[in-house]
C-alpha positions in Angstrom: 13.6 30.8 -6.3 10.7 33.1 -5.2 8.2 31.5 -2.9 4.7 32.8 -2.4 3.4 31.6 1.0 0.2 32.2 2.8 2.2 33.0 6.0 5.2 34.6 4.2 7.5 32.0 5.7 8.3 28.7 4.1 7.5 26.4 7.0 7.1 23.4 4.8 10.3 24.0 2.9 12.2 24.4 6.1 10.6 21.2 7.5 11.7 19.3 4.4 15.2 20.6 3.9 16.4 21.3 7.4 17.3 17.6 8.0 19.0 17.4 4.6 21.0 20.6 5.3 21.9 19.2 8.7 23.0 15.9 7.1 25.3 17.8 4.7 26.9 19.8 7.6 27.5 16.6 9.6 29.0 14.9 6.5 31.4 17.8 5.8 32.3 19.2 9.2 31.5 16.8 12.2 34.2 14.4 13.3 34.0 11.6 15.8 31.1 9.2 16.5 29.9 10.9 19.7 29.9 14.3 18.0 28.0 12.9 15.1 25.4 11.5 17.5 24.9 14.7 19.3 24.8 16.8 16.1 22.3 14.4 14.5 20.1 14.6 17.6 20.3 18.4 17.6 19.3 18.5 13.9 16.4 16.1 14.4 15.1 18.1 17.4 15.3 21.3 15.5 13.4 19.7 12.6 10.7 18.5 15.0 10.4 22.0 16.5 10.1 23.5 13.0 7.0 21.3 12.3 5.2 22.3 15.5 3.8 25.6 14.0 2.0 23.4 11.5 -0.1 22.2 14.5 -0.4 25.5 16.5 -1.2 27.7 13.5 -3.4 25.2 11.7 -6.9 26.4 10.8 -9.3 23.6 11.7 -12.3 25.4 10.1 -11.2 25.0 6.4 -10.6 22.1 4.1 -8.3 24.2 1.8 -4.6 23.5 1.7 -2.6 25.6 4.2 1.0 26.8 4.5 1.0 26.7 0.7 4.2 27.4 -1.3 4.5 27.7 -5.0 7.3 28.4 -7.5 7.9 27.4 -11.1 10.3 24.5 -11.4 10.3 23.1 -15.0 8.1 25.5 -16.7 8.3 23.9 -20.2 6.3 20.9 -18.8 4.3 22.9 -16.2 6.1 21.2 -13.3 6.0 23.3 -10.2 7.5 23.3 -6.7 4.1 23.2 -5.0 3.6 22.4 -1.3 0.7 22.5 1.1 -1.0 20.5 3.8 -4.5 19.8 5.1 -5.9 18.1 8.2 -5.0 14.6 6.7 -1.4 15.2 5.7 -0.2 17.6 8.4 -0.3 15.0 11.3 2.0 12.7 9.4 4.6 15.4 8.9 4.7 16.0 12.7 4.7 12.2 13.3 7.7 11.8 11.0 9.8 14.5 12.6 8.9 13.1 16.1 9.8 9.5 15.3 13.1 10.6 13.7 14.1 12.0 17.1 13.1 8.7 18.7 15.1 6.7 16.1 18.3 8.7 16.6 18.1 8.3 20.4 17.3 4.6 20.2 20.4 4.0 17.9 22.7 5.9 20.3 24.8 2.8 21.4 23.5 -0.1 19.3 25.1 1.3 16.1 28.9 1.2 16.4 30.0 1.1 12.8 29.7 3.8 10.2 27.8 6.0 12.7 28.1 9.1 10.6 26.6 7.4 7.5 23.8 5.9 9.6 22.7 9.2 11.0 23.0 10.9 7.7 20.8 8.2 6.1 18.1 8.8 8.7 18.1 12.6 8.2 17.9 12.2 4.4 15.1 9.8 4.9 13.2 12.3 7.0 13.5 14.9 4.2 12.0 12.5 1.7 9.2 11.4 4.0 8.1 14.9 4.8 8.3 15.8 1.1 5.8 13.0 0.3 3.2 14.3 2.7 3.7 18.0 1.7 3.9 17.8 -2.1 1.0 19.0 -4.2 2.7 18.5 -7.6 2.7 15.0 -9.0 6.3 15.1 -10.2 7.5 16.5 -6.9 5.5 13.8 -5.0 7.0 11.1 -7.2 10.5 12.5 -6.7 10.2 12.2 -2.9 8.3 8.9 -3.1 11.2 7.3 -5.1 14.0 9.1 -3.3 13.2 7.6 0.1 14.1 4.1 -1.3 17.8 5.1 -1.3 18.3 5.8 2.4 16.0 3.0 3.4 17.8 0.6 1.2 21.1 1.6 2.8 19.8 1.5 6.3 18.6 -2.1 5.9 21.4 -3.2 3.5 24.4 -2.0 5.6 23.2 -2.2 9.2 20.7 -5.0 8.9 20.9 -8.7 9.8 22.6 -11.6 8.1 20.0 -11.8 5.3 19.9 -8.1 4.8 20.9 -8.2 1.1 17.9 -10.4 0.2 15.5 -8.3 2.3 16.7 -5.0 0.7 16.5 -6.3 -2.8 13.0 -7.6 -2.2 11.9 -4.3 -0.6 13.5 -2.3 -3.5 12.1 -4.4 -6.3 8.5 -4.6 -4.9 8.3 -0.9 -4.3 10.0 0.1 -7.5 7.7 -2.1 -9.6 4.6 -0.4 -8.1 6.1 3.0 -8.5 6.7 2.6 -12.2 3.0 2.0 -12.7 2.2 5.0 -10.7 4.5 7.1 -12.9 2.7 5.8 -16.0 -0.7 6.8 -14.4 0.5 10.3 -13.5 1.8 10.8 -17.1 -1.6 9.7 -18.5 -3.4 12.1 -16.2 -1.0 14.9 -17.2 -1.9 14.6 -20.8 -5.6 14.0 -20.2 -6.1 16.9 -17.8 -4.5 19.5 -20.0 -0.8 19.1 -19.3 -0.7 19.8 -15.6 0.8 17.9 -12.8 -1.1 19.7 -10.0 -2.8 17.3 -7.7 -5.5 19.8 -7.0 -6.2 20.1 -10.7 -6.4 16.3 -10.9 -9.0 16.3 -8.2 -11.2 18.7 -10.2 -10.8 17.2 -13.6 -13.7 14.9 -14.8 -12.0 11.7 -15.8 -14.4 9.3 -17.5 -15.0 5.9 -16.0 -12.6 4.0 -18.3 -9.8 6.4 -17.4 -10.6 6.2 -13.7 -10.6 2.4 -13.7 -7.2 2.0 -15.4 -5.6 4.8 -13.3 -7.1 3.3 -10.1 -5.5 -0.1 -10.9 -2.1 1.5 -11.5 -2.4 3.5 -8.2 -3.7 0.5 -6.4 -0.6 -1.6 -7.2 1.8 1.2 -6.1 -0.1 1.9 -2.9 -1.0 -1.7 -2.0 2.7 -2.6 -2.0 3.5 0.3 0.4 0.6 -0.5 2.8 1.3 -3.5 2.3 -1.9 -5.4 1.4 -2.2 -9.1 0.8 -0.8 -10.6 -1.5 2.0 -8.1 -2.1 2.9 -8.0 1.6 5.7 -10.5 1.7 8.5 -8.0 1.6 7.6 -6.4 4.9 8.3 -9.3 7.3 11.7 -9.8 5.7 12.5 -6.1 5.8 11.5 -5.8 9.4 13.4 -8.9 10.5 16.7 -7.7 8.9 16.4 -4.0 9.6 18.1 -2.4 12.6 15.7 -1.4 15.4 15.4 2.2 14.3 14.8 1.1 10.7 11.9 -1.0 11.8 10.5 1.9 13.8 10.5 4.3 10.8 9.3 1.5 8.5 6.3 0.7 10.7 5.7 4.2 12.0 5.8 6.1 8.7 6.5 4.1 5.5 3.5 1.9 5.8 1.3 5.0 6.1 2.4 6.2 2.7 0.3 3.7 0.8 -2.9 4.4 2.8 -2.2 8.1 2.4 -1.9 7.6 -1.4 -5.4 6.2 -1.4 -6.7 9.2 0.6 -4.8 11.8 -1.5 -5.1 10.2 -5.0 -7.6 7.4 -5.4 -10.7 8.7 -3.5 -10.7 12.4 -4.6 -9.4 12.0 -8.1 -11.1 8.7 -9.1 -14.4 8.7 -7.1 -16.4 6.5 -9.5 -13.6 3.9 -9.8 -13.1 4.0 -6.0 -16.7 3.1 -5.5 -16.6 0.5 -8.2 -13.6 -1.3 -6.5 -15.1 -1.2 -2.9 -15.9 -5.0 -2.8 -12.4 -5.8 -4.0 -10.8 -3.5 -1.4 -13.0 -4.8 1.4 -12.2 -8.4 0.5 -8.4 -7.7 0.6 -8.8 -5.7 3.9 -10.6 -8.6 5.5 -8.0 -11.1 4.4 -5.3 -8.8 6.0 -7.3 -8.5 9.2 -8.2 -12.2 9.6 -5.7 -14.4 7.6 -2.6 -12.3 8.4 -3.6 -12.3 12.1 -3.6 -16.1 12.0 -0.1 -16.0 10.2 1.1 -13.8 13.1 0.1 -16.4 15.6 2.5 -18.9 13.9 5.7 -16.8 14.2 8.6 -17.6 16.4 10.6 -14.4 15.7 9.3 -11.4 17.6 10.0 -8.9 14.8 8.2 -11.0 12.3 5.2 -11.4 14.6 5.0 -7.6 15.1 5.4 -7.1 11.3 2.5 -9.4 10.5 0.5 -7.6 13.2 1.2 -4.3 11.4 -0.2 -5.7 8.2 -3.4 -6.8 10.0 -3.8 -3.4 11.6 -3.3 -1.7 8.3 -6.1 -3.9 7.0 -8.4 -1.9 9.4 -7.1 1.3 7.8 -7.8 0.3 4.2 -11.3 -1.0 5.3 -12.1 2.3 6.9 -10.8 4.3 3.9 -13.2 2.6 1.5 -16.3 2.9 3.6 -16.8 6.5 2.6 -18.2 7.6 6.0 -16.9 10.3 8.3 -16.4 7.9 11.3 -14.6 5.2 9.2 -12.2 7.5 7.4 -11.4 9.5 10.5 -10.9 6.2 12.3 -8.6 5.0 9.6 -6.4 8.1 9.9 -6.4 7.9 13.7 -5.5 4.2 13.4 -2.5 5.1 11.3 -1.3 7.7 13.8 -1.8 5.3 16.7 0.0 2.6 14.9 2.9 5.0 14.5 3.1 5.1 18.3 2.3 1.5 19.2 4.1 -0.5 16.5 7.2 1.8 16.9 7.2 1.1 20.6 6.9 -2.6 20.2 9.8 -2.7 17.8 11.8 -0.6 20.3 10.9 -3.2 23.0 12.3 -6.0 20.8 15.4 -3.8 20.2 16.0 -3.4 24.0 16.0 -7.2 24.4 18.1 -7.8 21.3 20.8 -5.4 22.5 21.2 -7.6 25.6 20.8 -11.1 24.2 21.3 -10.7 20.4 18.4 -12.9 19.5 14.8 -12.2 18.5 13.5 -15.8 18.9 10.7 -16.1 21.4 11.9 -19.4 22.6 15.2 -17.9 23.7 13.5 -15.8 26.4 11.3 -16.5 29.4 11.0 -14.9 32.8 12.3 -11.5 31.7 10.1 -9.8 34.3 12.3 -11.2 37.0 15.3 -9.3 35.9 13.7 -6.4 34.0 10.6 -5.4 35.9 10.5 -1.8 34.5 10.9 -3.1 30.9 8.2 -5.7 31.5 5.7 -3.0 32.6 6.5 -0.9 29.6 6.1 -3.8 27.2 2.9 -4.8 28.8 1.5 -1.3 28.3 2.2 -1.4 24.6 1.0 -5.0 24.2 -2.3 -3.9 25.7 -2.4 -0.9 23.3 -1.7 -3.3 20.4 -4.8 -5.3 21.2 -6.9 -2.0 21.2 -7.6 -2.0 24.9 -10.1 0.8 25.8 -8.0 3.8 26.9 -5.3 3.2 24.3 -5.1 5.1 21.0 -5.7 2.0 18.9 -9.1 1.5 20.4 -10.3 4.9 19.2 -9.3 4.1 15.6 -10.7 0.6 15.5 -14.0 1.5 17.1 -14.5 4.4 14.7 -13.8 2.2 11.7 -16.3 -0.4 13.0 -18.9 2.2 13.6 -18.3 3.8 10.2 -18.5 0.4 8.6 -21.8 -0.4 10.2 -23.2 2.9 9.0 -21.8 2.6 5.4 -23.9 1.8 2.4 -21.5 1.8 -0.6 -23.3 1.7 -4.0 -21.4 -1.3 -5.3 -21.5 -3.5 -2.2 -23.8 -6.6 -2.5 -23.2 -7.7 1.1 -24.4 -5.7 4.0 -21.5 -3.8 5.6 -22.8 -5.0 9.0 -21.4 -8.5 8.1 -18.1 -6.9 7.1 -17.9 -5.1 10.5 -18.6 -8.3 12.3 -15.9 -10.1 10.4 -13.4 -7.3 11.1 -14.2 -7.4 14.8 -12.6 -10.9 14.9 -9.2 -9.1 14.8 -9.7 -7.9 18.4 -9.6 -11.6 19.6 -6.9 -12.6 17.2 -4.6 -9.7 18.0 -5.0 -10.5 21.7 -4.1 -14.1 21.0 -0.8 -13.5 19.3 0.3 -10.4 21.3 -0.4 -11.8 24.7 1.0 -15.2 23.7 4.3 -13.5 22.7 4.3 -11.5 26.0 3.6 -14.6 28.1 6.4 -16.6 26.5 9.0 -13.8 26.6 8.3 -11.9 29.8 6.4 -14.1 32.2 7.2 -17.5 33.7 10.2 -18.8 35.7 13.7 -17.6 35.2 15.4 -20.7 33.8 17.9 -19.7 31.1 21.3 -18.4 32.3 21.5 -16.0 29.4 18.2 -14.3 30.5 19.5 -14.1 34.1 22.3 -11.8 33.0 20.0 -9.2 31.4 19.9 -5.7 32.9 16.8 -3.5 33.1 16.3 -0.5 30.9 18.6 2.4 31.2 17.4 6.0 31.7 18.0 6.7 28.0 15.9 3.7 26.9 13.1 4.5 29.3 13.2 8.1 28.1 12.2 7.5 24.6 9.3 5.3 25.7 7.8 8.0 27.9 6.5 10.3 25.1 5.2 7.3 23.2 3.3 6.2 26.3 1.9 9.7 26.9 0.8 10.1 23.3 -0.9 6.7 23.3 -2.8 7.6 26.4 -3.7 11.1 25.3 -5.2 9.9 22.0 -6.9 7.0 23.8 -8.6 9.1 26.5 -9.0 12.4 24.8 -8.8 12.1 21.0 -10.8 15.3 20.3 -7.8 17.5 19.4 -6.7 15.0 16.8 -10.3 14.6 15.5 -10.7 18.4 15.3 -7.7 18.6 12.9 -9.1 15.9 10.7 -12.8 16.6 10.7 -13.3 19.3 8.0 -10.6 17.8 5.7 -12.2 14.4 5.9 -15.7 15.8 5.4 -14.4 17.5 2.2 -12.7 14.2 1.1 -15.9 12.2 1.5 -17.8 14.8 -0.5 -15.2 14.4 -3.3 -15.2 10.6 -3.1 -19.0 10.3 -3.2 -19.6 12.9 -6.0 -19.6 11.2 -9.5 -17.5 12.7 -12.2 -19.3 10.9 -15.0 -21.8 13.6 -15.8 -19.1 16.2 -16.0 -16.9 13.9 -18.1 -19.8 13.3 -20.5 -20.5 17.0 -20.8 -16.8 17.7 -21.5 -16.8 15.1 -24.3 -19.9 16.7 -25.8 -18.3 20.2 -25.6 -15.0 19.2 -27.2 -16.1 19.7 -30.9 -17.4 23.2 -30.1 -14.2 24.0 -28.1 -12.1 22.8 -31.0 -14.1 25.0 -33.5 -13.6 28.0 -31.3 -9.9 27.2 -31.0 -9.5 27.0 -34.8 
């Protein structure tokens, strides 16, 4: 297959398929659990290094797709192998490759059965996730979007907890149901837009309002399940509870971002009029996630379920910022997603460290952990503070930008002032502090009473090692977010211009021109 690349080197293809190729080599040639672990780590580090040129060679001055690759795939249906990234998608590719390395290291000793299959599943999952963020052809996007269900299904279903079968079936059915509607919408767009599956062509085509509304609804169901938004969120706490630690890390760190990314890549630029029309609906669901789900989190007794509900609440901030159509709010939403990839991943890793020692996630089974694990207690406190968006942490940057952008917003279809929306959203700062610090107090602080807790040992060097980069990145983005914002700025500016430019006049003109075009054709 001949590839035509801007830089004459297929960086994106290599980023996508290097983990898959490594998984194949490990499957065929690597024997022994320790050898599999080291080989998987080597492949994941190599895949991470391959994605770094996307950062260092990225042109921050243009909104055009970069590192583009194109080759015919199924020519009879105009389906192409088309890849490219902008300032919105590129950070998620690097985040995926980075978190895969963390996942492999974190599972070094806690996974003892079917080690080869476990590592292969994670490498295949990395391929599908990077493919989602790099694809510029709808069929290619859908292929990667659906393919990731298989390794994630296996990771939870084989190495998960005692209710793993129930959790995996619920996860699979929820996401598959939404994806079917997305496929129908993509096929409708294909025929309406002149039989093309190019995402860039979809962005330019003037769909009329009726088309936009129906397609938006189909996309909404698919993306809302992945975010997940209330009321289609119930699969996530079950999946997190039953998943192994690394499965929860990749689920919170990357999979939840795919739904919000879908809104940014599909709904806003392709369906701007429908996106504006549904702003009150999206804002209402976002506020429910921020406020109601935070209250639900306060009632949890399982640490993983509490953090899972916390993730849903934080993603409510992301969807709120996405549909405010202001520079600050949309950039804050993307920064919030990246930050959540650091902080939520670290919190699930903290739970994993304790679970490896005591084999329980119940908050009531702990207490006084600081007395026997002081280093761990300090690390967990750091990420708990980051989770409540303490100034200086990455989450603060995302949330304050969303709130500023919401105060500034003036969506056409909003009857209520967005200032009241911002005030309601601010309540999450108090609520997140309540459930996060309550969990920390019950688990870590207090007197050392339980004999089981007395036997716990502090973090090993390996465990501390994978927390260090997450801490540094959280502080870097918290104190100096400018490099991240520079990558986003021009692409977000272009996205907002697309989302606020109506396609209705162009659609009407196209309808009027159709008889003349047909006459010329005949």
